[in-house]
C-alpha positions in Angstrom: 41.4 -79.1 -24.8 41.2 -75.6 -26.2 39.2 -74.6 -29.3 42.1 -74.9 -31.8 42.9 -78.4 -30.6 39.2 -79.3 -30.7 38.9 -78.1 -34.4 41.8 -80.4 -35.3 40.2 -83.3 -33.5 36.6 -82.9 -34.8 37.1 -83.6 -38.5 38.5 -87.1 -37.9 35.7 -87.9 -35.5 32.8 -86.6 -37.5 33.5 -86.2 -41.2 32.9 -89.0 -43.7 33.9 -88.8 -47.3 31.0 -88.6 -49.8 28.4 -88.5 -47.1 26.4 -85.6 -45.7 26.1 -85.7 -41.9 22.9 -87.1 -40.3 21.0 -84.1 -38.9 18.4 -84.2 -36.1 16.1 -81.2 -35.7 14.9 -80.4 -32.2 11.7 -78.3 -32.1 11.3 -76.6 -28.7 7.7 -75.9 -27.9 7.6 -76.1 -24.1 7.0 -72.4 -23.3 4.1 -71.1 -21.3 2.8 -68.5 -23.9 2.1 -66.0 -21.1 2.5 -63.0 -23.3 0.3 -64.5 -26.1 -2.7 -65.0 -23.7 -3.3 -68.5 -25.2 -1.2 -71.4 -26.3 0.4 -70.0 -29.5 1.7 -73.3 -30.8 -1.9 -74.5 -31.4 -3.2 -71.2 -32.8 -4.3 -71.3 -36.4 -1.9 -69.6 -38.9 -2.8 -69.7 -42.6 -5.0 -72.7 -42.1 -2.6 -74.8 -40.0 -1.7 -74.8 -36.3 1.5 -72.9 -35.7 3.4 -75.9 -34.5 2.4 -77.9 -37.6 3.7 -75.2 -39.9 6.9 -75.1 -38.0 7.5 -78.8 -38.1 6.6 -79.0 -41.8 9.4 -76.6 -42.6 11.8 -79.2 -41.3 9.8 -82.1 -42.7 10.4 -80.6 -46.1 14.1 -79.9 -45.5 16.3 -82.4 -47.5 19.2 -82.0 -45.0 17.1 -83.0 -42.0 16.8 -86.7 -41.2 14.6 -86.7 -38.0 12.6 -84.4 -35.9 12.2 -84.4 -32.1 9.5 -82.2 -30.6 9.8 -81.0 -27.0 6.7 -79.8 -25.3 4.9 -79.5 -21.9 3.7 -82.5 -20.2 0.0 -81.5 -20.4 0.4 -80.9 -24.1 2.1 -84.1 -25.0 -0.9 -86.0 -26.3 -2.2 -83.0 -28.2 1.2 -82.6 -30.0 1.3 -86.3 -30.7 -2.2 -86.2 -32.2 -1.2 -83.3 -34.5 1.9 -85.3 -35.7 -0.4 -88.2 -36.6 -3.2 -86.1 -38.1 -0.9 -84.1 -40.4 1.3 -87.2 -41.2 4.6 -85.6 -40.1 6.7 -88.6 -40.9 10.1 -87.3 -39.8 8.9 -86.8 -36.2 10.5 -89.7 -34.3 9.7 -88.6 -30.8 7.5 -86.1 -28.8 9.0 -85.6 -25.4 8.5 -83.6 -22.2 10.6 -80.5 -21.7 11.9 -78.9 -18.6 11.2 -75.8 -16.6 13.8 -73.7 -18.5 14.9 -73.5 -22.1 18.3 -75.1 -21.3 16.5 -78.1 -19.7 14.2 -78.5 -22.7 16.9 -78.2 -25.2 19.1 -80.7 -23.4 16.2 -83.1 -23.2 15.7 -82.8 -26.9 19.3 -83.2 -28.0 19.7 -86.1 -25.6 17.0 -88.0 -27.6 18.7 -87.5 -31.0 19.5 -90.6 -33.0 23.0 -92.0 -32.2 23.9 -91.3 -35.8 23.3 -87.6 -35.5 26.4 -85.5 -36.2 24.5 -82.3 -36.4 21.6 -81.0 -34.3 19.4 -78.1 -35.3 17.5 -76.4 -32.5 14.5 -74.4 -33.5 11.8 -72.4 -31.7 8.4 -74.0 -32.1 7.0 -70.5 -32.4 9.0 -69.6 -35.5 6.7 -71.1 -38.2 7.8 -68.9 -41.0 11.4 -70.1 -41.3 12.3 -70.8 -45.0 14.2 -73.6 -46.7 17.1 -71.4 -47.7 17.7 -70.4 -44.0 17.5 -74.0 -42.8 19.8 -75.2 -45.6 22.4 -72.5 -45.3 22.6 -72.9 -41.5 23.0 -76.6 -41.6 25.7 -76.4 -44.4 27.6 -73.8 -42.4 27.5 -76.0 -39.2 28.8 -78.9 -41.3 31.9 -76.7 -42.1 32.3 -74.6 -39.0 30.7 -76.9 -36.2 28.3 -74.2 -35.0 26.2 -71.8 -37.0 23.2 -69.4 -36.5 21.2 -67.2 -38.8 21.3 -63.5 -38.0 19.7 -60.3 -39.3 21.2 -56.8 -38.9 19.7 -54.4 -36.4 18.3 -51.3 -38.2 17.5 -49.4 -35.1 19.7 -46.8 -33.4 20.8 -48.5 -30.1 21.6 -46.7 -26.8 23.2 -47.7 -23.6 21.3 -46.7 -20.4 22.6 -46.2 -16.9 20.9 -47.6 -13.8 18.6 -44.6 -13.7 17.5 -45.0 -17.3 19.5 -42.1 -18.6 21.3 -42.5 -22.0 25.0 -43.3 -21.3 26.2 -43.8 -24.8 25.5 -45.2 -28.2 26.1 -48.7 -29.6 27.5 -49.2 -33.1 24.6 -50.9 -34.9 27.0 -52.1 -37.6 28.2 -54.7 -35.1 24.8 -55.6 -33.6 22.7 -58.4 -35.1 19.5 -60.2 -34.0 19.9 -64.0 -33.7 17.3 -66.4 -35.0 16.8 -70.1 -35.2 17.5 -72.8 -36.3 20.8 -72.8 -34.5 22.8 -75.8 -35.7 25.7 -77.5 -33.9 27.9 -80.6 -33.9 26.0 -83.0 -31.7 28.7 -83.7 -29.1 29.5 -80.0 -28.8 26.0 -78.8 -28.1 25.3 -81.6 -25.7 28.4 -80.7 -23.7 27.6 -77.0 -23.8 24.0 -77.4 -22.6 25.1 -79.8 -19.9 27.6 -77.3 -18.6 25.0 -74.5 -18.7 22.7 -76.6 -16.6 25.4 -77.4 -14.1 26.1 -73.7 -13.7 22.4 -72.9 -13.6 22.8 -70.1 -16.2 19.8 -68.3 -17.7 20.6 -69.1 -21.3 18.0 -67.7 -23.8 19.6 -69.1 -26.9 21.8 -72.1 -27.6 24.8 -70.4 -29.1 25.2 -68.7 -25.7 25.9 -72.1 -24.2 28.6 -72.6 -26.9 30.2 -69.3 -25.8 30.6 -70.8 -22.3 33.0 -73.3 -23.9 34.8 -70.7 -26.0 33.5 -72.4 -29.2 33.2 -70.1 -32.2 29.8 -69.8 -33.8 29.6 -68.9 -37.5 26.8 -66.7 -38.8 24.7 -66.9 -41.9 22.1 -64.5 -43.4 18.8 -64.9 -41.7 15.3 -63.7 -42.8 13.4 -60.7 -41.5 10.2 -62.7 -41.9 11.5 -65.5 -39.6 9.8 -63.9 -36.6 9.1 -65.5 -33.2 5.4 -65.4 -32.3 5.3 -63.9 -28.8 2.3 -61.5 -28.7 -1.1 -61.4 -30.5 0.3 -58.6 -32.7 2.9 -61.1 -34.0 0.1 -63.4 -35.2 -1.3 -60.5 -37.3 2.1 -59.8 -38.8 2.6 -63.5 -39.5 -0.7 -63.7 -41.4 0.3 -60.7 -43.4 3.6 -62.3 -44.3 1.8 -65.4 -45.5 -0.5 -63.3 -47.6 2.5 -61.6 -49.1 4.0 -64.9 -50.0 0.9 -65.6 -52.0 -1.8 -68.3 -52.3 0.8 -70.8 -53.5 2.1 -70.9 -50.0 -1.2 -71.4 -48.2 -0.9 -74.5 -46.1 2.9 -74.9 -46.8 6.2 -73.4 -46.2 8.1 -71.2 -48.7 10.9 -72.8 -50.7 
């Protein structure tokens, strides 16, 4: 079945009149944090652990019905304790991830509620995601079956040859940085991630798996502040972003 046939088949399978689709959010927090030097998901950010701030963004999202957190085996109890301590009521499961992002994402989407028509996959280390980004990406996926937030590249980009010599320029008008959440029709992303695992492909984001199946992914406007915490410097930037949002956002996400 090609993509055009698939698009004709999907509406009858998924869409229901006068109902919004059930949406599961999968928060992937199974990384090793090697470049951070310590486990970033438990680091304090604006008075809350990073992971708690991330989960709360989806806890507050009116279009999200449940949350599944994917983490490392040795962190399982610590994450479960945070969920209980901070009363994160939408979290239905905390599960163990895999050795790769594909394995962890597939584990998470496989645990989604059977009613889930949409699945949003989000990096646990992106705690500054806003409600408008979550909402617009889910709405776009509802219409287009796959959607991701992007921000335009502002840097001049160059192509290098194998010796590190500039071989040409890249038109930055066509280059965008992809963020999360990335939202997909449930059956599509499950199939795409399963195929990526079978082929042992080094997928670093989930829409890349969709590309394997020639499924078009729609884009929405992202947010420059929706950064992924990777190095200690990123934590300093994140604290500055929170201060810029003002005291009204201390201990909560921006709406």
